[in-house]
C-alpha positions as CSV (number, residue, x, y, z in Angstrom):
1,X,-7.1,2.6,2.7
2,X,-4.4,2.2,4.9
3,X,-1.9,-0.7,5.3
4,X,-0.8,-3.3,8.2
5,X,2.9,-3.8,7.8
6,X,4.7,-6.8,9.9
7,X,7.7,-7.8,9.8
8,X,8.4,-11.2,10.6
9,X,12.1,-12.6,11.2
10,X,13.2,-16.0,12.3
11,X,9.2,-17.0,12.9
12,X,8.6,-14.1,14.9
13,X,6.6,-10.6,14.7
14,X,9.6,-7.6,15.3
15,X,8.1,-4.8,13.5
16,X,4.6,-3.4,12.8
17,X,4.3,0.0,11.3
18,X,0.8,1.2,13.3
19,X,1.6,2.9,16.5
20,X,-2.1,2.2,17.6
21,X,-2.2,-1.7,17.4
22,X,-4.6,-2.8,19.9
23,X,-2.5,-6.0,20.7
24,X,1.2,-6.9,19.9
25,X,3.7,-9.4,21.0
26,X,6.0,-11.8,18.8
27,X,3.5,-14.7,18.4
28,X,0.2,-12.4,18.2
29,X,-1.2,-9.1,16.5
30,X,-4.1,-7.3,16.5
31,X,-4.4,-4.6,14.2
32,X,-6.3,-2.6,11.1
33,X,-9.1,-4.8,11.8
34,X,-6.9,-8.0,11.0
35,X,-6.0,-11.0,13.6
36,X,-2.4,-12.7,13.0
37,X,-0.5,-15.0,14.6
38,X,2.0,-17.3,13.9
39,X,1.3,-20.9,14.9
40,X,4.1,-23.0,16.5
41,X,5.1,-24.9,13.6
42,X,5.8,-21.4,12.1
43,X,2.7,-20.9,10.1
44,X,1.3,-17.2,9.4
45,X,-2.7,-17.5,9.8
46,X,-4.6,-13.8,9.7
47,X,-8.2,-13.0,9.1
48,X,-10.8,-10.2,9.0
49,X,-14.1,-10.0,8.9
50,X,-17.4,-7.8,9.4
51,X,-21.5,-7.9,9.4
52,X,-23.2,-6.6,6.5
53,X,-26.8,-7.3,6.0
54,X,-26.5,-10.8,4.6
55,X,-24.3,-11.8,7.8
56,X,-20.5,-11.8,8.4
57,X,-18.3,-11.8,5.5
58,X,-14.4,-13.4,6.3
59,X,-11.2,-12.6,4.5
60,X,-7.9,-15.3,5.2
61,X,-4.3,-15.1,4.9
62,X,-1.9,-18.0,5.3
63,X,1.7,-18.8,4.8
64,X,2.2,-22.4,5.4
65,X,6.0,-23.1,7.0
66,X,6.5,-24.8,3.6
67,X,6.1,-20.7,1.8
68,X,2.8,-21.3,0.0
69,X,0.2,-18.7,0.4
70,X,-3.0,-18.8,0.3
71,X,-5.9,-15.8,0.3
72,X,-9.8,-16.7,0.9
73,X,-12.7,-15.3,1.4
74,X,-16.4,-16.7,2.4
75,X,-19.7,-14.6,2.4
76,X,-22.8,-16.4,3.8
77,X,-24.6,-18.6,1.1
78,X,-21.6,-18.8,-0.7
79,X,-18.8,-21.5,-0.9
80,X,-15.1,-20.1,0.0
81,X,-13.3,-18.3,-2.9
82,X,-9.9,-18.8,-3.4
83,X,-8.0,-15.3,-4.3
84,X,-5.0,-15.8,-4.1
85,X,-2.4,-19.2,-4.3
86,X,1.6,-19.8,-4.6
87,X,4.7,-19.9,-3.2
88,X,6.0,-17.2,-1.7
89,X,9.6,-18.7,-0.8
90,X,11.9,-20.2,-3.5
91,X,11.9,-24.2,-3.8
92,X,13.1,-26.1,-0.4
93,X,13.1,-22.7,1.4
94,X,11.0,-22.3,4.1
95,X,9.1,-19.3,5.4
96,X,10.4,-17.8,8.7
97,X,10.8,-14.2,7.7
98,X,9.7,-11.4,5.6
99,X,7.3,-8.0,4.9
100,X,3.5,-9.0,5.1
101,X,1.0,-6.1,4.4
102,X,-2.8,-6.4,5.1
103,X,-4.8,-3.4,4.0
104,X,-8.1,-2.3,5.6
105,X,-11.3,-1.3,3.9
106,X,-14.3,-3.5,2.6
107,X,-13.6,-7.0,3.7
108,X,-14.1,-7.6,0.2
109,X,-12.1,-5.3,-1.7
110,X,-9.0,-6.2,1.1
111,X,-6.2,-7.2,-0.4
112,X,-2.3,-8.9,1.1
113,X,1.0,-9.2,0.2
114,X,4.2,-10.6,0.8
115,X,7.7,-9.3,0.4
116,X,11.1,-10.5,1.0
117,X,12.9,-8.3,3.7
118,X,15.8,-7.3,1.3
119,X,13.1,-6.4,-1.0
120,X,11.3,-4.2,1.5
121,X,14.9,-2.8,2.4
122,X,14.7,-1.6,-1.1
123,X,11.6,-0.2,-1.7
124,X,12.5,1.9,1.7
125,X,15.8,3.1,0.7
126,X,14.0,4.7,-2.1
127,X,10.6,5.8,-0.6
128,X,8.7,3.4,-2.5
129,X,5.2,2.5,-1.1
130,X,3.8,0.1,-3.8
131,X,5.2,-0.9,-7.5
132,X,2.8,-1.0,-10.2
133,X,3.8,-2.4,-13.1
134,X,2.7,-0.7,-16.2
135,X,4.0,1.0,-18.8
136,X,5.6,4.2,-17.9
137,X,5.5,5.7,-21.3
138,X,2.0,7.8,-20.5
139,X,0.5,10.2,-20.0
140,X,0.3,11.3,-16.2
141,X,-2.3,13.8,-14.4
142,X,-1.1,15.8,-11.6
143,X,-2.6,18.6,-9.3
144,X,-2.2,21.0,-6.4
145,X,-5.4,21.0,-3.9
146,X,-5.3,23.7,-1.4
147,X,-8.1,23.6,1.4
148,X,-8.0,25.8,4.7
149,X,-6.7,23.2,7.1
150,X,-4.5,20.8,4.4
151,X,-3.0,20.8,1.1
152,X,-2.5,17.9,-1.5
153,X,0.5,17.7,-3.9
154,X,1.2,15.2,-6.8
155,X,3.8,15.3,-8.6
156,X,6.3,13.0,-10.9
157,X,9.8,12.0,-11.3
158,X,11.5,9.7,-14.1
159,X,14.7,9.0,-16.2
160,X,12.7,9.8,-19.0
161,X,11.8,13.0,-21.0
162,X,8.8,14.7,-19.9
163,X,7.0,18.0,-21.2
164,X,3.7,19.6,-20.0
165,X,0.5,19.2,-22.3
166,X,-2.2,20.8,-20.5
167,X,-3.1,22.8,-17.2
168,X,-6.2,23.8,-15.6
169,X,-7.0,26.4,-12.3
170,X,-9.9,25.1,-10.6
171,X,-11.7,27.4,-7.1
172,X,-15.2,26.5,-6.0
173,X,-16.4,26.8,-2.5
174,X,-18.2,24.2,-0.4
175,X,-19.9,24.2,2.9
176,X,-19.2,21.8,5.7
177,X,-20.8,21.8,8.9
178,X,-22.2,25.3,8.0
179,X,-19.0,26.9,7.1
180,X,-18.0,27.6,3.9
181,X,-14.5,26.8,2.5
182,X,-12.8,27.6,-0.7
183,X,-11.1,25.1,-2.7
184,X,-8.6,25.8,-5.2
185,X,-6.7,22.9,-7.5
186,X,-4.3,23.3,-10.1
187,X,-4.3,20.2,-12.8
188,X,-1.4,19.4,-14.9
189,X,-1.0,16.8,-17.6
190,X,2.4,15.4,-18.3
191,X,3.5,13.1,-20.7
192,X,6.4,10.9,-20.0
193,X,8.5,9.3,-23.0
194,X,11.8,7.2,-23.0
195,X,11.4,6.3,-19.8
196,X,12.3,2.6,-17.7
197,X,10.5,4.2,-14.6
198,X,8.2,6.9,-13.3
199,X,7.7,7.7,-9.7
200,X,3.9,9.5,-9.0
201,X,4.6,11.1,-5.5
202,X,1.4,11.3,-3.9
203,X,1.4,14.1,-0.4
204,X,-0.8,15.6,2.1
205,X,-0.1,18.1,4.4
206,X,-2.0,19.2,7.5
207,X,-2.1,22.8,8.5
208,X,-4.0,23.1,11.6
209,X,-3.6,20.4,15.4
210,X,-1.0,18.2,15.0
211,X,0.9,18.8,12.3
212,X,0.9,15.3,10.4
213,X,2.2,14.3,6.7
214,X,0.8,11.7,4.4
215,X,3.2,10.2,1.7
216,X,2.9,7.7,-0.7
217,X,4.7,6.8,-3.9
218,X,4.2,4.6,-6.7
219,X,6.6,3.2,-9.1
220,X,5.4,2.1,-12.3
221,X,7.9,0.3,-14.7
222,X,7.8,-2.9,-16.8
223,X,10.6,-4.2,-15.0
224,X,9.8,-7.4,-13.3
225,X,13.6,-7.3,-10.9
226,X,12.7,-3.8,-10.0
227,X,15.8,-4.0,-8.1
228,X,17.6,-3.6,-11.5
229,X,16.5,-0.4,-12.0
230,X,18.7,2.6,-11.9
231,X,19.3,6.2,-10.7
232,X,15.8,5.8,-8.4
233,X,15.9,8.6,-5.9
234,X,17.4,7.5,-3.0
235,X,16.0,9.3,0.5
236,X,17.6,10.0,2.9
């Protein structure tokens, strides 16, 4: 799943995180299956649709100039469903800046989010992709998977105590396009206690062709205001 991230400042699109956007200017953008525009009154309107056997499924995301967000889903033969509503700005503060995230995938399962620019800058500083407000004192499974053309690694960092509870190595072969490939996977379980946060990192490296790298980091914490957390790693 990829996420289109739009940065809005003073009522205009100023940045998009995808280089292959089909269309991008200060008021309109088309990328990741979404179409977005900022109207003259400052309202943000985004929509995406996809055709299925029963017809077109349509999701719409809207933030009014007063900062009220609405996420709806419409499928053929059913009434429009309101998936999310609420204010993204403080009372009396108009919406004209922020960061909007729009995922791809099946229309019915797509997600959206709004973040203030300050909050997004905090996440960027610590290399955090998303925040999961869940208890970090739990069991985490990490792995390293080695294939012919890529390597995927997950690991955790925490301000609490952790210890390994189990490990496993698995080697298997698969056939892809008549070619046999060996996959080696190392799995470990780690127990975390006494922490206020855990960052779960997911990294994928590609060994052939254009060298590319996928990095994701999920912050687990019960702290509602994550900017109050201390000792988080800083990405330089």
